[in-house]
N, C-alpha and C positions, 0 to 999 in steps of 0.2 A: 525402499530407497528414496521415494519421493518425499515421504515424511521426514526422513533423516536429513535430506537436503533443505527442506523448509525449516527444520529445527536449527540447522547450522546457520541459515540466513538470519533467523530470529536472534541467535546468539551474537552473530557479528553485528547486527543492528544495535543490540543492547550495549555491546562494548563500545561501538562507535559513538553512540549518543551519550553514554555515561562518562566517557573520557574526553569529550570535546570541551574546548575552552570557550568562554563567552567573553568577547571583547567589549560587550556592552552590559551595563547594569540593568537595563530594562528588557522586558520580554517583548518578543515580536509576535503579536497576534495577527499580523498580516497574512500569516500562513495558517492553514487549518485543514482538517478533514472532518466533515460532518456526515452522519449516516444513521440509519435506523436498523436495529437487529430485531426481527420479528415484531416490529412496531414500536420498539423503545428507542428513543432518540439519544445519540451520543455526539458530543462536540469535542474534538481534540485539537488544541492549538499547537503550533510549532512542530508539524511533522518534519521528519528528516528526509532528505533526498540524498541517496548515495548511488554511486556508479561503480560497478565491478562487473564488467562484461555486458551487463544489462543495467537498467535503471530501476530503482525501487523507491517508492514513496512509502515511508513507514510512519504510522501514527500509533502512538502508544500512550497509555495512561497507567495508573496504578493497577488496573485489573484486566485490560484488554489491549490487543495489538491487531492492527489491520495493515496489511502490506499489499500494495498494488505494484506489480512488476510489469515492465514494458521494455522495448528496445531503447537504448540510450539516445537514439536518433528519432524518437517519437515526434510525429507532426500532427497537426489538426486533423481530426477524423473520428469515426466511431469504429471500435474494434471489438470483436468477440472475445470474451474471456473464456479460456479453455482450461482443461486440466492437464495441459502439456507439462512435460518435465521442466524443472528450472534450468536445465542445460540447453533448452531451446531458446536461443537468444532473440528470436523473432516473435515469440509468443507474448500474449497479454494474459497474465494470470493474477490471482488474488488468493490471499490466505487470511484467515481470521482465527484468533484465539481469545479465550477468556480464562484467566488464571491458569491453573494446571488441569482444569476439568474439561475444557472444550478446545479442540484444535481441528481445523479442516482447511483443505484447499478447495477453492471454488470449482464447480463442475460446469457451470454455465453462467452467462451474464454478459455485460458489456462495459467498456470504458469509452467515454467520449472525451476527447481532448478538444476543448473549445478555443483555447488560446495558448500559444507558446511565444512569450515575449523574450526580451533580452535577459531578464532575471527570473521571472516566474512562469509557471504553466498552470492553467485552470481547466477544470472539467467536471464531469459527473460519472457516476458508476452505479452498478447494481449487480448482485450475483447471489447464487445459492450454493449451498454445500451441505454435506451430511456428516454428522458425528454421532457415533454410537446409536444409529437408527433414527436420530432426530434430524429433520431438515431445518436449516437456518437460512433465512432470507434477509439479505442486506439490501435495503432500498433507500431511495432519496439521497444517495451519496453525492457529495460535492467536495471538491478539493481546490486548494490554492497552495502550491508548493514551489520550492525553488526548482528551476529548470535543471535537469540533469546535464552533466558535462559529458559530451560525446567522447567515447574512447576510440572510435574507429577513425 
């Protein structure tokens, strides 16, 4: 059930970002998610932030997707990433996928929110997860994303 929920979140994220309109002709590289997967560096600009009961920062490119989920009222602090169900609106969770071959929910790690401004939030993260017997380690993660809109 947890994998089905995560897949549904990925589908909603893909639809949300593929259907959004851009009122500007230039890209906004002020927002980003940078991280390493088992030592290989990835830099994704323009992550999406969307709110639907909780907040998700979604970074995706042609081959990979990384999602950081948190309460939509997240404040500055360091929080443990757990393998809680996506229905736990107080949990900090993460998901990573590469193409159709690799998909996992984090089982441990942390998200540090270092700043929540009027428009952006910034922070760091790291986590681990396992897919098909292989452990994947996400390290040196940094993000700057639009601040989520609180729904409560």
